[in-house]
C-alpha positions in Angstrom: 1.9 26.8 -2.3 0.8 23.4 -0.9 -0.5 22.2 -4.0 2.8 22.9 -5.6 4.4 20.1 -3.7 4.8 16.6 -4.6 1.8 14.4 -3.9 3.7 12.3 -1.4 5.1 15.3 0.5 1.8 17.2 0.3 -0.1 14.1 2.1 2.5 13.8 4.7 2.8 17.5 5.4 -0.9 17.7 6.1 -0.8 14.4 8.2 2.1 16.0 10.7 0.3 18.8 11.2 -3.0 17.1 11.8 -4.7 18.5 9.2 -4.6 22.1 10.4 -4.6 24.4 7.3 -2.9 27.4 9.4 -0.2 25.0 10.4 0.3 23.8 6.9 0.6 26.9 5.6 3.3 28.2 8.0 5.3 24.7 7.8 5.5 24.9 3.7 7.4 28.4 4.2 10.0 26.7 6.6 10.9 23.8 4.2 14.0 23.4 2.6 14.3 22.8 -1.1 15.3 19.1 -0.4 12.5 18.5 2.0 10.1 20.1 -0.2 11.2 17.8 -2.9 10.8 14.8 -0.7 14.5 13.9 -0.7 14.8 14.8 3.2 12.4 14.0 5.9 10.0 16.5 7.0 10.2 18.2 10.4 8.6 16.2 13.4 8.8 18.0 16.4 5.9 20.5 17.2 8.1 23.6 17.9 9.6 22.9 14.1 6.4 22.3 12.3 4.4 25.5 13.4 6.2 27.7 15.8 4.0 30.9 15.0 0.8 29.0 15.6 2.2 27.4 19.0 3.4 30.6 20.5 -0.1 32.3 20.0 -1.8 29.1 21.5 0.9 29.1 24.5 0.1 32.6 25.0 -3.8 32.0 25.2 -3.2 28.9 27.8 -0.9 31.5 29.7 -4.1 34.0 30.0 -5.8 31.3 32.2 -5.6 31.0 36.0 -2.9 28.9 37.7 -5.2 26.1 38.6 -6.8 25.9 35.2 -3.3 25.8 33.6 -2.3 23.0 36.0 -5.6 20.9 35.0 -4.6 21.3 31.6 -1.2 20.2 31.7 -2.0 17.2 33.6 -4.8 16.4 30.7 -2.5 17.3 28.1 0.9 14.8 29.5 -2.3 12.1 30.0 -2.9 12.4 26.2 0.3 13.6 24.4 2.5 12.4 23.3 1.4 9.0 24.9 -2.5 8.4 25.6 -2.7 6.9 29.0 -6.4 7.6 29.9 -5.4 8.2 33.6 -6.5 11.8 34.1 -9.7 11.3 36.6 -7.8 8.7 38.7 -4.6 11.3 38.9 -7.0 14.0 39.7 -8.7 11.9 42.4 -5.5 10.7 43.7 -4.0 14.1 44.0 -7.7 15.4 45.4 -7.5 17.9 42.4 -10.8 20.3 42.2 -11.5 19.8 38.5 -14.1 23.0 38.9 -11.4 25.4 37.4 -11.6 23.5 34.2 -15.1 25.8 33.7 -12.7 28.6 32.8 -11.1 26.6 29.9 -14.6 25.6 28.7 -15.5 29.7 28.8 -12.6 30.5 26.5 -13.2 27.3 24.6 -9.8 25.9 24.8 -11.4 22.5 26.4 -14.4 21.2 28.0 -14.5 18.4 30.7 -16.9 15.4 30.3 -17.2 11.8 31.6 -14.5 10.6 29.1 -12.2 13.4 30.3 -10.7 16.4 29.2 -11.6 17.2 25.4 -9.2 19.9 23.7 -10.4 22.0 21.2 -7.8 20.9 18.7 -4.3 18.8 18.5 -2.4 21.8 18.7 -4.2 23.3 21.9 -3.3 19.9 23.5 0.4 20.2 22.6 0.5 24.1 23.6 -1.3 23.2 27.0 1.4 20.7 27.6 4.5 22.9 26.5 3.3 26.0 28.2 3.9 24.1 31.5 7.7 24.3 33.4 9.9 21.7 33.3 9.2 21.0 37.0 5.6 21.1 36.6 5.6 18.8 33.8 7.8 16.2 35.9 5.3 16.5 38.6 2.4 15.6 36.4 4.0 12.7 34.7 5.1 11.3 38.3 1.4 11.4 39.2 -0.1 9.6 36.4 2.9 7.3 36.8 1.4 6.4 40.3 -2.0 5.6 39.2 -1.3 3.5 36.3 -1.1 -0.1 37.8 -3.8 -1.9 36.0 -3.5 -4.9 33.5 -1.4 -4.1 30.6 -0.8 -0.5 31.8 3.3 -1.1 32.7 4.4 0.2 29.5 2.6 3.7 29.9 3.3 3.8 33.6 7.0 3.3 32.4 6.6 6.2 30.1 5.5 8.5 32.5 8.4 7.5 35.0 10.8 8.2 32.2 9.2 11.4 31.3 9.3 12.4 35.1 12.9 11.8 35.3 15.5 14.4 36.3 18.6 13.1 34.5 20.1 10.0 33.1 19.3 6.6 34.6 20.4 3.4 33.8 17.8 1.8 35.9 15.1 3.6 33.9 16.6 2.7 30.5 16.6 -0.7 31.4 12.4 -0.3 32.4 11.9 1.6 29.5 13.8 -0.8 27.0 11.7 -3.7 28.6 8.5 -1.6 28.4 9.3 -0.8 24.8 9.6 -4.7 24.2 5.9 -5.3 25.8 4.4 -2.5 23.8 5.9 -4.2 20.5 4.5 -7.7 21.2 1.0 -5.9 21.8 0.9 -4.1 18.2 1.9 -0.9 19.5 5.1 0.1 17.9 4.0 3.9 18.2 4.3 3.8 22.0 7.5 1.3 21.8 9.0 4.2 19.8 8.2 6.9 22.5 9.5 4.5 25.1 12.8 4.1 23.5 13.4 7.6 22.4 13.0 8.6 26.1 15.2 5.6 27.0 17.9 7.1 24.7 17.5 10.5 26.3 18.1 9.1 29.6 21.0 6.7 28.4 24.5 7.4 30.0 26.2 5.3 27.4 26.6 6.7 23.9 26.9 3.3 22.2 23.9 2.0 23.9 22.1 5.3 23.2 22.7 5.1 19.8 21.4 1.4 19.7 18.0 2.6 21.3 17.6 5.4 18.7 18.3 2.7 16.0 15.8 0.5 17.4 13.3 3.3 17.8 13.6 4.1 14.1 12.5 0.6 13.3 9.4 1.2 15.5 8.6 4.5 14.1 8.9 2.9 10.7 6.4 0.2 11.6 4.2 2.6 13.0 3.8 4.3 9.7 5.9 7.5 10.7 8.4 7.4 7.8 9.7 11.1 8.4 10.7 10.4 12.1 11.9 6.9 11.2 14.4 8.5 8.6 15.4 11.3 11.2 16.0 8.9 13.7 18.2 6.3 12.0 20.6 9.3 11.0 21.3 9.4 14.9 21.5 5.6 15.3 24.3 3.1 14.7 25.4 2.3 11.4 23.2 -0.5 9.8 22.4 -1.2 6.3 19.1 -2.9 7.0 16.9 0.1 7.6 18.4 2.3 4.9 17.9 -0.6 2.7 14.3 -0.6 3.9 13.8 3.0 3.6 15.3 2.9 0.2 12.8 -0.3 -0.8 9.7 1.7 -0.2 10.8 5.3 -0.9 14.2 5.4 -2.8 15.9 3.6 -5.6 15.2 0.0 -5.9 18.6 -1.1 -7.2 20.2 0.6 -4.2 17.9 -1.2 -1.9 18.6 -4.4 -3.2 22.4 -3.8 -2.8 22.2 -2.6 0.8 19.7 -5.4 2.1 21.8 -8.1 0.4 24.7 -6.4 2.3 22.9 -6.7 5.5 21.9 -10.2 4.8 26.0 -10.9 4.5 26.5 -9.0 7.7 23.9 -11.1 9.7 24.8 -14.6 8.2 28.3 -14.1 9.7 29.6 -16.8 12.0 29.2 -15.5 15.4 27.1 -12.5 14.6 25.1 -11.8 17.5 21.1 -11.4 16.8 19.9 -10.8 20.4 17.6 -7.4 20.4 18.9 -4.5 22.1 16.0 -4.7 24.5 16.8 -8.0 25.7 13.4 -9.4 25.7 13.5 -11.8 22.6 11.0 -9.6 20.7 11.3 -8.4 17.0 9.3 -6.3 14.8 9.8 -8.4 11.7 11.8 -5.8 9.8 15.1 -7.8 10.3 17.0 -4.8 11.8 19.7 -5.0 14.3 18.9 -7.5 16.8 15.6 -8.6 15.7 15.1 -12.2 16.7 11.3 -12.1 16.2 8.0 -12.6 18.2 8.6 -15.9 20.2 5.5 -17.9 20.3 3.6 -16.3 17.4 3.4 -19.3 15.3 0.9 -18.9 12.6 -1.3 -21.7 11.2 -2.2 -23.5 8.2 1.3 -23.9 6.9 2.5 -20.1 7.9 5.3 -20.0 10.2 4.3 -16.6 11.7 6.9 -14.0 12.7 9.0 -16.6 14.6 9.4 -18.5 11.4 7.7 -21.4 12.9 6.7 -23.2 16.4 10.0 -23.4 18.4 11.9 -21.9 15.6 13.7 -18.6 16.4 13.3 -15.4 13.8 16.3 -15.3 11.5 17.2 -11.7 10.7 19.0 -12.7 7.7 16.1 -15.1 6.0 13.7 -11.9 6.8 16.1 -9.5 5.1 16.5 -11.7 2.4 12.8 -11.7 1.8 12.7 -8.0 1.8 15.7 -7.8 -1.0 13.6 -10.2 -3.1 10.8 -7.4 -2.9 13.5 -5.3 -3.9 14.3 -7.5 -7.1 10.6 -7.8 -7.9 10.2 -3.9 -7.8 13.4 -3.3 -10.1 11.9 -6.2 -12.8 15.4 -7.3 -12.9 15.2 -10.9 -11.8 18.7 -11.6 -12.5 19.1 -10.0 -9.2 17.0 -13.0 -7.5 19.4 -15.3 -8.9 21.8 -13.4 -7.5 20.5 -13.4 -4.0 19.6 -17.0 -4.2 23.3 -17.8 -4.9 24.3 -15.6 -2.0 21.7 -17.3 0.4 22.9 -20.6 -0.8 26.8 -19.8 0.0 25.9 -18.4 3.3 23.2 -21.1 4.3 20.3 -18.7 4.8 17.2 -20.0 4.2 15.6 -18.6 1.1 11.7 -17.6 0.8 9.9 -19.7 -1.9 9.2 -16.6 -3.9 13.2 -16.1 -4.3 13.7 -19.5 -5.3 10.7 -19.5 -7.5 11.5 -16.3 -9.4 15.0 -17.2 -9.9 14.1 -20.6 -11.4 11.6 -18.9 -13.5 14.0 -16.5 -14.9 16.3 -19.5 -15.6 13.4 -21.4 -17.5 13.1 -24.1 -14.7 9.3 -23.8 -14.6 8.3 -26.6 -12.9 10.9 -26.0 -10.3 9.8 -22.7 -10.1 6.0 -23.9 -9.8 6.9 -26.4 -6.5 8.9 -23.4 -4.9 6.1 -20.8 -5.6 3.4 -23.3 -4.2 5.4 -23.7 -1.0 5.5 -20.0 -0.7 1.7 -19.8 -1.5 0.9 -22.3 1.1 2.2 -20.2 3.9 -0.9 -18.0 4.1 -2.5 -18.9 7.4 -4.2 -16.3 9.4 -2.3 -14.2 12.1 1.3 -14.8 10.4 4.1 -12.4 9.6 2.9 -9.7 7.2 6.1 -10.1 5.2 5.2 -13.7 4.7 1.7 -13.4 3.6 2.7 -10.8 1.0 5.0 -13.1 -0.3 2.5 -15.8 -0.2 0.0 -13.7 -2.2 2.9 -12.5 -4.9 3.5 -16.5 -5.1 -0.1 -17.1 -5.5 -0.6 -14.4 -8.2 2.7 -16.1 -10.3 0.7 -19.6 -10.0 -2.6 -17.9 -11.3 -4.3 -18.7 -8.3 -6.1 -15.2 -7.5 -8.4 -16.6 -4.8 -5.6 -17.6 -2.5 -3.9 -14.3 -3.7 -6.8 -12.3 -2.4 -7.0 -14.1 1.0 -3.1 -13.9 1.7 -2.8 -10.2 1.2 -6.2 -9.4 3.1 -4.6 -11.5 5.8 -1.4 -9.7 5.4 -3.3 -6.4 5.9 -5.2 -7.7 9.0 -2.2 -9.1 10.6 -0.4 -5.7 9.9 -3.1 -3.9 11.2 -3.4 -6.2 14.5 0.7 -5.2 14.9 0.2 -1.7 14.7 2.3 -2.2 11.4 0.5 0.7 9.4 3.1 0.7 6.4 2.6 -2.9 5.7 -1.1 -2.5 5.3 -0.6 -0.6 2.0 1.9 -2.8 0.8 -0.5 -5.5 1.0 -3.0 -3.9 -0.6 -0.6 -2.9 -3.7 -0.8 -6.9 -4.4 -4.3 -7.2 -3.5 -5.1 -4.9 -6.3 -3.7 -7.6 -8.8 -6.6 -10.0 -7.6 -9.2 -7.5 -8.0 -7.8 -6.6 -11.4 -7.5 -10.3 -12.6 -11.0 -11.4 -11.3 -12.7 -8.3 -12.9 -13.7 -6.3 -10.0 -12.5 -2.8 -11.3 -14.6 -0.7 -9.1 -13.8 -2.5 -5.9 -10.2 -2.8 -6.5 -9.9 1.1 -7.9 -11.6 2.0 -4.5 -9.3 -0.1 -2.3 -6.3 1.0 -4.4 -7.2 4.8 -3.9 -7.3 4.2 0.0 -4.2 2.3 0.2 -2.6 5.1 -2.2 -3.3 7.8 0.6 -2.1 5.4 3.2 1.0 4.9 1.3 1.7 8.3 0.9 0.9 9.3 4.4 3.5 6.7 5.7 6.4 7.9 3.5 6.1 4.9 1.2 6.3 6.5 -2.2 7.4 3.6 -4.3 4.3 2.1 -2.9 2.3 5.0 -3.9 3.8 4.7 -7.6 3.1 0.9 -7.7 -0.7 1.9 -6.8 -0.7 4.7 -9.4 0.3 2.0 -11.8 -2.5 0.0 -10.5 -5.1 2.6 -11.0 -3.9 3.1 -14.3 -4.9 -0.4 -15.2 -8.3 -0.1 -13.5 -8.7 2.8 -15.7 -7.8 1.4 -18.7 -10.3 -1.5 -18.0 -13.2 0.8 -17.2 -12.1 3.0 -20.4 -11.3 6.0 -18.4 -8.8 7.0 -21.0 -7.7 10.7 -19.4 -7.5 9.1 -15.9 -5.3 6.3 -17.6 -3.1 8.3 -19.2 -2.6 10.8 -16.1 -1.8 8.1 -13.7 0.4 5.8 -16.2 2.6 9.1 -16.9 2.8 10.1 -13.1 3.8 6.3 -12.3 6.2 5.7 -15.3 7.9 9.2 -14.3 8.6 8.6 -10.8 9.4 4.7 -11.6 11.8 5.4 -14.2 13.8 7.8 -12.0 14.0 5.1 -9.0 14.6 1.8 -10.9 11.3 0.6 -10.5 10.7 -1.7 -13.4 7.7 -3.2 -12.1 5.3 -0.4 -11.8 6.7 1.3 -15.1 5.8 -2.1 -16.8 2.3 -2.1 -15.6 2.0 1.6 -16.6 2.9 0.7 -20.2 0.8 -2.3 -20.2 -2.3 0.2 -19.3 -1.6 2.4 -21.9 -1.3 -0.4 -24.5 -4.4 -2.0 -23.3 -6.4 1.3 -24.1 -4.5 1.1 -27.5 -5.9 -2.3 -28.0 -9.5 -1.8 -27.1 -9.7 1.4 -28.9 -8.3 -0.3 -32.2 -5.0 1.2 -32.3 -3.3 -2.3 -32.8 0.2 -1.1 -34.2 0.6 1.0 -31.3 -0.8 -1.8 -28.5 1.6 -4.2 -30.4 4.8 -2.0 -30.1 4.2 -1.3 -26.4 3.6 -5.1 -25.8 6.4 -6.3 -27.6 8.8 -5.5 -25.1 6.9 -6.7 -22.3 6.1 -9.9 -23.6 9.9 -10.9 -24.0 10.0 -14.5 -24.3 12.5 -17.3 -23.0 15.0 -17.8 -20.0 16.5 -14.6 -18.8 14.1 -12.4 -20.4 12.1 -9.8 -18.2 9.7 -10.0 -15.4 7.7 -13.1 -15.3 4.9 -11.4 -14.0 4.7 -9.0 -16.6 5.1 -11.2 -19.4 2.0 -13.3 -17.8 0.2 -10.2 -18.1 1.2 -8.6 -21.6 1.8 -12.1 -23.5 -1.9 -12.9 -24.4 -2.7 -9.2 -25.2 0.2 -9.0 -27.3 -0.6 -11.9 -29.3 -4.1 -10.2 -30.1 -2.5 -7.0 -31.3 0.0 -8.6 -33.4 -2.8 -10.9 -34.9 -4.5 -7.6 -35.8 -1.5 -6.0 -37.1 -0.5 -8.9 -39.5 2.9 -9.8 -37.8 3.0 -12.8 -35.7 6.4 -14.4 -35.9 7.5 -12.9 -32.4 4.1 -13.2 -31.0 4.1 -17.2 -31.9 7.2 -17.5 -30.0 6.3 -15.5 -27.0 2.9 -17.6 -26.9 4.9 -21.0 -26.9 6.9 -20.0 -23.8 3.7 -18.5 -22.3 1.9 -22.0 -22.8 4.7 -23.9 -21.5 4.4 -21.7 -18.1 0.6 -22.0 -18.2 1.1 -26.0 -18.3 3.8 -26.1 -15.7 1.4 -24.1 -13.2 -1.7 -25.8 -14.2 -3.7 -22.6 -13.8 -7.2 -22.9 -15.6 -7.0 -19.1 -16.3 -3.6 -19.3 -18.0 -4.5 -22.2 -19.9 -7.7 -20.8 -21.1 -5.8 -17.5 -22.1 -3.3 -19.7 -23.8 -6.1 -21.5 -25.9 -7.3 -18.1 -26.8 -4.0 -17.1 -28.2 -4.0 -20.4 -30.2 -7.6 -19.6 -31.5 -6.3 -15.9 -32.8 -3.3 -17.5 -34.6 -5.3 -20.6 -36.2 -7.0 -19.9 -39.5 -10.6 -20.1 -40.0 -12.8 -22.8 -38.7 -9.8 -24.4 -36.9 -9.7 -21.4 -34.4 -13.5 -22.4 -33.2 -12.3 -25.5 -31.1 -9.6 -23.7 -29.5 -12.0 -20.8 -28.5 -14.5 -23.5 -27.2 -11.5 -25.2 -25.2 -10.6 -21.5 -24.0 -14.5 -21.0 -22.5 -14.2 -24.4 -21.0 -11.1 -23.8 -19.0 -12.3 -20.0 -18.4 -15.4 -21.6 -16.3 -13.2 -23.5 -14.1 -11.3 -20.0 -13.3 -11.9 -16.5 -11.8 -10.8 -14.3 -14.6 -14.5 -13.1 -15.5 -13.3 -10.2 -17.4 -10.7 -11.9 -19.6 -13.7 -14.8 -20.2 -16.1 -11.8 -21.5 -13.1 -10.8 -23.8 -12.8 -14.4 -25.0 -16.5 -14.5 -25.6 -16.4 -11.0 -27.4 -13.5 -12.4 -29.8 -15.0 -15.8 -30.4 -18.4 -13.9 -31.4 -16.5 -11.8 -33.8 -14.5 -14.8 -35.3 -18.2 -16.6 -35.4 -19.6 -13.5 -37.1 -17.0 -13.6 -39.9 -17.4 -17.4 -40.3 -21.2 -16.8 -40.7 -22.4 -18.9 -37.6 -24.8 -16.2 -36.8 -26.8 -17.6 -33.7 -24.1 -18.8 -31.9 -22.2 -15.3 -32.5 -25.0 -13.6 -31.4 -25.4 -15.3 -28.2 -21.6 -15.0 -27.5 -21.7 -11.2 -28.2 -24.6 -10.7 -26.1 -23.0 -12.7 -23.1 -19.8 -10.3 -23.6 -21.8 -7.3 -23.8 -23.7 -8.1 -20.4 -20.6 -8.9 -18.7 -19.0 -5.8 -19.9 -22.1 -3.8 -18.9 -21.4 -5.3 -15.3 -18.0 -4.4 -15.0 -18.4 -1.0 -15.8 -16.3 -0.9 -19.1 -18.2 0.9 -21.7 -15.5 1.0 -24.1 -15.4 -2.9 -24.4 -19.3 -3.0 -24.4 -19.1 -0.6 -27.4 -17.0 -3.3 -29.4 -19.6 -6.0 -28.5 -22.5 -3.6 -29.7 -20.4 -2.9 -32.8 -20.0 -6.6 -33.5 -23.8 -7.1 -33.2 -24.8 -4.5 -35.3 -22.4 -5.8 -38.0 -24.2 -8.9 -37.5 -27.6 -7.2 -38.0 -28.6 -7.7 -34.7 -30.1 -4.9 -32.1 -28.0 -4.6 -29.2 -29.1 -3.6 -25.7 -30.1 -0.1 -25.1 -27.2 2.3 -24.5 -29.1 4.3 -21.9 -31.0 3.7 -18.8 -32.9 5.8 -16.3 -29.9 4.9 -13.7 -27.0 7.2 -13.6 -24.9 4.1 -12.4 -25.8 2.4 -15.7 -24.9 5.7 -18.0 -21.5 6.6 -16.3 -18.1 4.7 -16.2 -16.9 4.0 -12.8 -14.8 7.1 -12.5 -17.5 9.4 -13.6 -19.9 7.9 -11.2 -17.7 8.3 -8.3 -16.8 12.2 -9.2 -20.4 12.5 -9.8 -21.3 11.4 -6.0 -18.6 13.5 -4.8 -20.2 16.6 -6.4 -23.6 15.6 -5.4 -22.1 15.5 -1.7 -20.7 19.1 -2.4 -17.2 18.5 -3.1 -15.7 21.1 -5.1 -13.3 20.0 -8.2 -10.1 20.9 -6.3 -11.6 18.7 -3.1 -12.4 15.7 -5.6 -9.0 15.9 -7.2 -7.0 15.8 -3.7 -9.0 12.7 -2.7 -8.7 10.7 -6.1 -4.9 11.8 -6.6 -5.9 13.4 -10.1 -5.4 17.0 -11.6 -8.5 19.3 -11.1 -8.5 19.7 -15.0 -9.3 15.9 -15.2 -11.9 16.3 -12.7 -13.5 18.9 -14.7 -13.0 16.5 -17.9 -15.1 13.9 -16.0 -17.6 16.6 -15.1 -18.2 17.5 -18.4 -18.6 13.8 -19.8 -21.1 13.3 -16.7 -23.2 16.1 -18.1 -23.0 14.7 -21.4 -24.1 11.4 -20.8 -26.8 12.3 -18.2 -28.2 14.8 -20.6 -27.8 17.6 -17.8 -26.3 21.3 -17.8 -25.3 22.0 -14.3 -24.2 20.8 -10.8 -27.8 21.5 -9.3 -29.4 19.1 -12.0 -26.6 16.6 -11.2 -27.7 16.9 -7.2 -31.1 16.3 -8.3 -30.9 13.3 -10.3 -28.3 11.7 -8.1 -30.9 12.3 -5.0 -33.8 10.9 -7.0 -32.0 7.8 -7.9 -31.2 4.9 -6.3 -27.3 4.8 -7.1 -26.1 1.8 -5.2 
């Protein structure tokens, strides 16, 4: 039954039950139809996740002696739901004899060592805590609070004080609220969420309690607990920001844009208070109710950091405007960027450079777009706000600066990791995939995107997962893994079109078109690419046109219908000239060569290769050499044609693109020149990147179904890959494969 769930629901379900198969099987039967479809959040409380399993475990705990159960309760309270690492100190302070824990070890429930008590599994630890009476739980929490007095332990001490409280207490609420701010500033949003939830439970003021729950929802989202965040926000104050953010990452992108832009307008109203509800001047960077930002977090090298710059307070309206910009990017309808830019100007809200740059590009003001995007790209210093760094990466990609894009997105992921913002790490890797793609690193890019895909699903960011699946389709198109490309593209397009996600839908379409192009289906490629390469002001997504136009020109030339392609190239060249990107100018020169007759094309190809030498898009450089070598062969320049084709062949073999290498070999055969051998004793040289990955997993003992789950593919596709592996390696069984992989030095 678990396998029948959508991928995102399946990953989150397994994550919520700590990977326990028995708990997962039980939870599946408890889900509503809307939860099974991913429309409503999954349960988050243990009693709702696996009640039967917990009942059995509680009975096991209660069969132990009282003194053993008390020690297990103390250990569980020290670890769940907040880890405080104070069991030994508490046991010493209370003069508790730890020898009764031997009974727990004999029963296989837990064992005691130098690092403390280690439970058999997470569910046993939860059962040990829940088997205690309310009075006993309060007592052990108070004991733990008394021994937590070290540097940095005050938030956890406050947690135990709150957990040990008998009833509502305004004083404890204030303490917990302040402790949450400290936890947030030290990159612990999960702890901040727990503190605020406890503060809400103790709060006597309904309005304040609602605000605390809303802020707890924001912290839960930051920590990557999307299901808990969505449940909490339903119980908090009315606030467009969080629902807008949820829609941006897991809902309809158009609705996300409208909600986020509405939240911008609310926060930009004169007299609107932006004081955080915890009163400590802290924010989490999501722009939700009351966020001011992390004071003193200034960033470097042009990056303004979370606070917006040294001495400049965090502006919630500006931050939400940045998220609205992301929604516009995801929709693929950049008219919305112009709409947002005009609202920002009217309200006096500082616009992110990406917003102004995209709006200017949409209107055909390419030089203005360049200047605005360069300003945004420059804000990529280490340690800054992950959102600003992601925007720096987006701007760098638009400018064709893939080195800076890689730097910005890696720093965004590192900054998110340091802040405990688990969800933001996956988003940063979405855009890192482009840098890997454009610089011809399909294997590394695919591995990073696969890891980020799992993280996106686990944190409830299904829109991000859709974007990553489109990226995986693109990598598969480069490496010639046709079945994987089609499967990932179909999944991405199906999800994207239902939620207004124009960007991943278009990327998936490009991947299919590139497959058509490299396999010689030029009419099909031209048909797919024509719409993506729409040209001129007001036509389509600049990033998609940027990606599609050079390949559309190539496909159109092959079909003999170049009228629209020439106009698309003219607009592409104007953009490349404005942004001064060597890679874009190289591809523009290649387009000129393709569109030029006979010998006239030769100089354009030489210009393209000279520009490629100054850029970073090595895969496209190899494709330019292939096209140039083919043109030289037709012009009977045999010697140079041979050299260009051999160079392209070597590059394609290096990139793991066998279908492109096959074209180079075909050109060499037509030239009457022997190509490099197609086989090698090394499996890595015989297999595509995806086949090699599957082969390694099989050699490690994984089943087809396990491999499919890890790679987000169907078992049928894995079976197809495995048959391809057997054919290419000349073997007939898994045993042969294990021996071959073990006997070779596969890197």
